[in-house]
C-alpha positions as CSV (number, residue, x, y, z in Angstrom):
1,M,-15.1,-48.4,-16.5
2,T,-13.0,-47.7,-19.7
3,K,-9.5,-46.3,-19.7
4,V,-10.8,-43.0,-21.1
5,E,-13.3,-42.6,-18.2
6,R,-10.5,-43.4,-15.7
7,V,-8.3,-40.7,-17.2
8,R,-11.1,-38.2,-17.2
9,I,-11.9,-38.8,-13.5
10,G,-8.2,-38.5,-12.7
11,L,-8.0,-35.2,-14.5
12,I,-11.1,-33.9,-12.8
13,G,-9.7,-34.9,-9.4
14,T,-6.4,-33.2,-10.1
15,L,-8.1,-30.0,-11.2
16,G,-10.2,-30.1,-8.0
17,V,-7.1,-30.3,-5.8
18,I,-5.5,-27.4,-7.8
19,L,-8.6,-25.3,-7.4
20,I,-8.8,-25.8,-3.7
21,A,-5.1,-25.0,-3.4
22,V,-5.5,-21.7,-5.4
23,I,-8.5,-20.7,-3.2
24,G,-6.6,-21.4,-0.1
25,Y,-3.6,-19.5,-1.2
26,S,-5.7,-16.5,-2.2
27,T,-7.4,-16.5,1.2
28,L,-4.1,-16.6,3.0
29,Y,-2.6,-13.9,0.7
30,A,-5.6,-11.6,1.4
31,L,-4.9,-12.0,5.1
32,N,-1.2,-11.4,4.7
33,L,-0.5,-15.0,6.0
34,V,1.2,-16.5,3.0
35,P,4.6,-17.9,4.1
36,G,7.3,-15.6,2.7
37,W,4.9,-12.8,2.2
38,G,2.8,-11.8,5.2
39,T,5.1,-13.4,7.8
40,S,8.5,-12.2,6.6
41,T,10.5,-10.1,9.1
42,E,13.3,-9.1,6.6
43,R,13.7,-5.4,6.1
44,T,13.3,-4.9,2.4
45,Y,13.2,-1.4,0.8
46,T,14.5,0.4,-2.3
47,T,16.9,3.3,-2.1
48,L,16.0,5.8,-4.8
49,D,18.3,8.3,-6.5
50,R,16.6,11.2,-4.9
51,P,17.7,13.8,-2.3
52,L,16.9,12.9,1.3
53,H,14.3,15.1,3.0
54,D,14.6,14.6,6.8
55,D,13.6,18.0,8.2
56,P,10.9,17.1,8.6
57,I,10.8,13.4,7.5
58,E,8.0,13.0,5.1
59,V,6.1,9.7,4.9
60,V,4.0,9.3,1.7
61,E,1.5,6.5,1.3
62,F,0.7,5.5,-2.3
63,F,-2.7,3.9,-2.3
64,S,-5.9,3.4,-4.2
65,Y,-9.5,3.0,-2.9
66,A,-9.8,0.2,-5.5
67,C,-7.0,-1.8,-3.8
68,P,-8.0,-4.5,-1.3
69,H,-4.6,-4.6,0.4
70,C,-4.8,-0.8,0.8
71,S,-8.1,-1.3,2.5
72,N,-6.6,-3.9,4.9
73,L,-3.6,-1.6,5.6
74,E,-5.9,1.3,6.4
75,R,-7.1,-0.5,9.5
76,M,-3.5,-0.7,10.8
77,L,-2.2,2.6,9.4
78,D,-4.2,5.1,11.6
79,G,-2.7,3.8,14.8
80,W,0.8,3.7,13.3
81,V,0.6,7.3,12.0
82,D,-0.7,8.5,15.4
83,G,2.5,7.1,17.0
84,L,5.0,8.8,14.6
85,P,7.4,11.4,16.1
86,E,6.7,15.1,15.8
87,N,9.4,15.5,13.2
88,V,7.5,13.2,10.8
89,E,4.8,14.4,8.4
90,F,2.4,12.0,6.8
91,R,0.4,12.4,3.6
92,R,-1.4,10.2,1.0
93,V,-1.2,10.1,-2.8
94,H,-3.9,8.2,-4.6
95,I,-2.5,6.6,-7.8
96,A,-4.2,7.3,-11.1
97,I,-3.5,4.8,-13.8
98,D,-6.8,4.3,-15.6
99,T,-10.3,5.8,-15.8
100,I,-11.5,4.3,-12.5
101,T,-8.4,5.0,-10.4
102,T,-8.2,8.5,-11.9
103,R,-11.9,9.2,-10.8
104,L,-11.1,7.9,-7.3
105,A,-7.9,9.9,-7.1
106,K,-9.8,13.1,-8.0
107,T,-12.4,12.1,-5.4
108,Y,-9.7,11.8,-2.7
109,L,-8.3,15.2,-3.6
110,V,-11.7,16.9,-3.5
111,L,-12.4,15.4,0.0
112,E,-8.9,16.4,1.2
113,S,-9.3,20.0,-0.1
114,Q,-12.7,20.2,1.6
115,E,-11.5,18.6,4.8
116,L,-14.0,15.8,4.5
117,L,-11.7,12.8,4.6
118,E,-12.5,11.9,8.2
119,E,-16.2,11.5,7.3
120,N,-15.7,9.8,3.9
121,H,-12.3,8.1,3.6
122,R,-13.2,4.8,5.4
123,R,-16.7,4.9,3.8
124,L,-15.3,4.7,0.3
125,F,-13.1,1.7,1.2
126,D,-16.0,-0.1,2.8
127,A,-18.4,0.7,-0.1
128,I,-16.0,-0.8,-2.6
129,H,-14.7,-3.8,-0.7
130,E,-17.5,-4.7,1.6
131,R,-20.6,-3.6,-0.3
132,N,-19.1,-4.3,-3.8
133,I,-20.1,-0.9,-5.1
134,T,-18.4,0.0,-8.4
135,F,-18.3,3.8,-9.1
136,L,-18.7,3.8,-12.9
137,N,-19.2,7.5,-13.3
138,D,-18.8,10.8,-11.5
139,E,-22.5,11.1,-10.6
140,Q,-22.4,7.9,-8.6
141,I,-19.7,9.2,-6.3
142,A,-21.4,12.6,-6.1
143,D,-24.5,10.9,-4.9
144,F,-22.5,8.8,-2.4
145,V,-20.9,11.8,-0.7
146,H,-24.0,14.0,-0.9
147,D,-25.2,14.9,2.6
148,H,-21.8,13.7,3.9
149,G,-20.3,17.2,4.1
150,I,-20.7,18.3,0.5
151,A,-23.6,18.6,-1.9
152,S,-23.4,16.5,-5.1
153,E,-23.5,19.6,-7.4
154,R,-20.6,21.2,-5.5
155,F,-18.7,18.0,-5.5
156,L,-19.0,17.6,-9.3
157,T,-17.9,21.2,-9.8
158,A,-14.7,20.7,-7.7
159,L,-14.1,17.2,-9.2
160,N,-13.8,18.6,-12.8
161,G,-12.1,21.8,-11.9
162,R,-8.6,22.8,-13.0
163,Y,-7.1,22.6,-9.5
164,I,-8.0,18.9,-9.1
165,T,-7.1,18.1,-12.7
166,R,-3.6,19.6,-12.2
167,A,-3.2,18.0,-8.8
168,V,-3.9,14.5,-10.2
169,E,-1.4,15.0,-13.0
170,T,1.2,16.2,-10.5
171,N,0.7,13.1,-8.3
172,R,0.7,10.9,-11.4
173,Q,4.2,12.2,-12.3
174,F,5.3,11.9,-8.7
175,A,4.4,8.2,-8.8
176,V,6.4,7.8,-12.0
177,D,9.4,9.7,-10.7
178,T,9.5,7.5,-7.6
179,R,9.1,4.3,-9.7
180,T,6.0,3.3,-7.7
181,L,4.9,0.1,-9.4
182,G,2.3,-1.2,-7.0
183,V,0.2,-0.2,-4.0
184,P,0.2,0.1,-1.1
185,A,3.7,1.5,-0.8
186,L,5.4,4.0,1.5
187,L,8.0,6.6,0.6
188,I,10.2,7.6,3.5
189,G,12.2,10.8,3.5
190,N,11.8,11.2,-0.3
191,K,14.4,8.5,-0.7
192,Y,13.4,5.1,0.7
193,Q,10.5,3.2,-0.8
194,V,8.9,0.2,1.0
195,S,6.4,-2.1,-0.8
196,A,3.9,-4.5,0.6
197,Q,5.6,-7.5,-0.9
198,G,6.2,-9.0,2.5
199,G,2.7,-8.1,3.8
200,N,1.3,-5.1,5.5
201,R,2.9,-5.8,8.9
202,Q,6.4,-6.0,7.3
203,L,5.6,-2.8,5.4
204,L,4.9,-0.9,8.6
205,S,7.7,-2.5,10.5
206,T,10.3,-1.6,7.8
207,A,8.9,1.9,7.6
208,Q,9.1,2.4,11.3
209,W,12.7,1.2,11.3
210,L,13.5,3.7,8.5
211,V,11.8,6.5,10.4
212,D,13.7,5.7,13.6
213,E,17.1,5.6,11.7
214,L,16.5,8.9,10.0
215,S,15.3,10.5,13.2
216,A,18.5,9.4,14.9
217,G,20.6,10.9,12.1
218,R,21.8,7.5,10.9
219,D,22.1,6.2,7.3
220,P,19.7,3.3,7.0
221,S,21.7,1.7,4.2
222,A,24.9,1.8,6.2
223,T,23.1,0.5,9.3
224,L,21.7,-2.4,7.3
225,E,25.1,-3.3,5.9
226,E,26.6,-3.3,9.4
227,T,23.9,-5.5,10.6
228,S,24.4,-8.0,7.8
229,T,28.2,-8.0,8.4
230,T,27.7,-8.7,12.1
231,E,25.3,-11.6,11.3
232,I,27.8,-13.1,8.9
233,D,30.7,-12.8,11.5
234,E,28.5,-14.4,14.2
235,S,27.6,-17.2,11.8
236,S,31.3,-17.8,11.0
237,S,32.2,-17.8,14.7
238,S,29.5,-20.3,15.5
239,A,30.7,-22.6,12.7
240,E,34.3,-22.4,14.0
241,D,33.2,-23.2,17.5
242,S,31.3,-26.2,16.3
243,D,34.4,-27.4,14.5
């Protein structure tokens, strides 16, 4: 075996190890099990320069039917929403950043306005992420929802109507104003935004903590600072005791 052949085999082996590592990481990431992502317990959120709305407390989910992490979150979200206090209102905003997500955002708004989400919301997620259906035009989605609460012709009329067009633009501007850079994300009380950087479980855990703090009339930022200070003091005391 020549030196060139040995080098070539070594490179192929190295690339194989890297490929396996990438596939493994992607699988863990999809399941929210990547260390430091899906397993983190740290409360991480962004405080926006917006007025607090806490009567009632509004929880807004920014999502997209095209987002696999949104699909995974959906399976956890329903139970979480059902357990929210009476002073909390929940709603969804489908992002619209390109042709495909805009079509899906308009679809969500039509289904919402026609009170057909219960029958079609989960179906759309499953069609895209389990059956690999790509809705490349309006007619494909119209056929998909036909006989599921709305005729295709009526759906297309609503989809391209002025009301839905204006609503999409309003939601698009809302996402810009709240600096929503990725989905899924939750906006709590019009002021606190939680991303899924730490995984879906951390997302819901942090959102629940924020809801609890606002429901109790506490400032989440001040509470978090007090907690951090206490942890530092306890750490210092432990260090002194060990000395």
